[in-house]
Steps between C-alpha positions, in 0.01 A plus 500: 500500500138461622310783674535542876202421725442707813240427767374770735499367858432839661413807295643778714323828563456610138706312242424572136651435158645821354712605205580846361132583448261570212559839345349691210141422600431759768286703256269196495479488879752215540712535814879457445565261797843335506761458773495773764882484520604453139869524596489197732282320244754558222799395709330182622428406139856577395640276774316196359561585135150625414408796286403808703133456408466143629237454770610473863319453830455827690502423874353768726608533867452123564596267217388150399623151572556309175590143407722473193441157353781533244853636495461878483720808484344781705591843636331718762565874477354813657409515869698305761290199603530228761526243223612138517555219255486148636512652849824692432529877440434591138775715344326806354606702195685193368415214265397192701473153346239285675498122498169324416254487787640805679279725713567872476343718766487879472403616847460855631679801358744642755584803286310620198162373390520310171711216368518358148552129456620420151514144364705410193258488210259747662165432666284354224149646496295620199569854382200733516521813284871440454594449866501229766453750782216446745233769542304377801219766503382388154605134544711462187859418416748300707371181662120506451499875561567470872760464772635149554321255731612183675470206260568697182737339250725719289723423208815674388608500139788297365801584720726774375853428377630636830368193680704262287808720545464540876750227582770683303473816706792597719469496880192279510404350834278197549303347787262207500207704368649773287803658343579870486786738425747698704404817311177697500349809344446820694157547656466850359134553597526375857384798708693639797380399844383849594357774275501441124582800278289508183569756229195681364423783259234763542177373344284684251265621777774583751434873475133453590587390856541756775847599618481290816409186305774553243754542778370205701513262205879527473580577864294245693553126553226274359400151607371228267152404619380146554227580245762513224497247216622445145263771372632774726692578817300707746727721707429615854613853575377859493182574305562691179267776385450677168448875487167445322274195515393494135453169322755374248432316178608137496823440312745214441695377801843344518725301727644717776243780489434643848135592537329699775121443522268758654540352850867604495641146496792399278504205259794388284383305195672164460505215245125426502401867484176602332526625142336841559426720799399847606688550825760781494859386460735675739808307387645225281744245642821475299496184291832386646348488850168323432653156561655621826166648609328167430726338759380721787285274718180616673603711795826602332605865483605707202578856400472662160810670366440768238660441161466640149385317189857504372635353822232230495589414141869475582428280805291263290772480236757415767270231640452345155875501444561334836243226431649442155849473648387257769311291246803485273714394796261212572510393135879493509488274807304251289735537207261713298 
């Protein structure tokens, strides 16, 4: 089957091409990038029959309006959006088969912050250093190294086998513009409507903070600032202070590190985090909760829940097992 053509009618607030990121190059100063919510990214790809590493469109807070010129199998996972297809509500967390000439509009997020729109065949852009992820600050990867703009034209690769098998699925439902299924996958990273609990371990500099700051970090409620972005989430809350103000040597950074600069503010490093830094690390977010954290919208509230390294490892293993089980269930639906 030929590739799918997609035209961008409206770009949304910040829509970029992302995959699982470019790893193994941080020692050369190359930022990892990749989907902020890798769980939603993986499930969206599984729903349309793609490999986990296929490129998707990451939609942030307000998504794009797209014209699909060809028949396309798509899935939108992650945050809950006011999304429509051909003017009708778009079923999320399900495979959706679009007829040629269909308009898909991803409006505002009503819960969560980021959605992942997968298209069978994956978004087709050149790989840069082994990844199709966009790194906007350095203008490389993805679609011309930037967020999408009105008038852009995207291609998807040759449709996955799932698209040709869609009509054989059980409990399919069709309208004039699209077909979908009566089943869906669980939105496991959709945050609760109130305060989000995020597990975190004591960081390597935790003991350097005074007793009040150590207590406040785990006891207080934090709010995601409007200044947050893919590089880091700035959190509004009590100022944290170290017992001594000595400088630290720069060292490698990683996804989920919680830094506290000299002004007492708190920053959680996210997908586009810098490769090195010298701010003290008061905590490390458990890997199993990074995707959930990425779904907290600006203004949203969260609390850190203390956990051990062992507990964080077990939580991540359980998450991987759940994703694998859900992916296998999708494959069985398609007769895989």
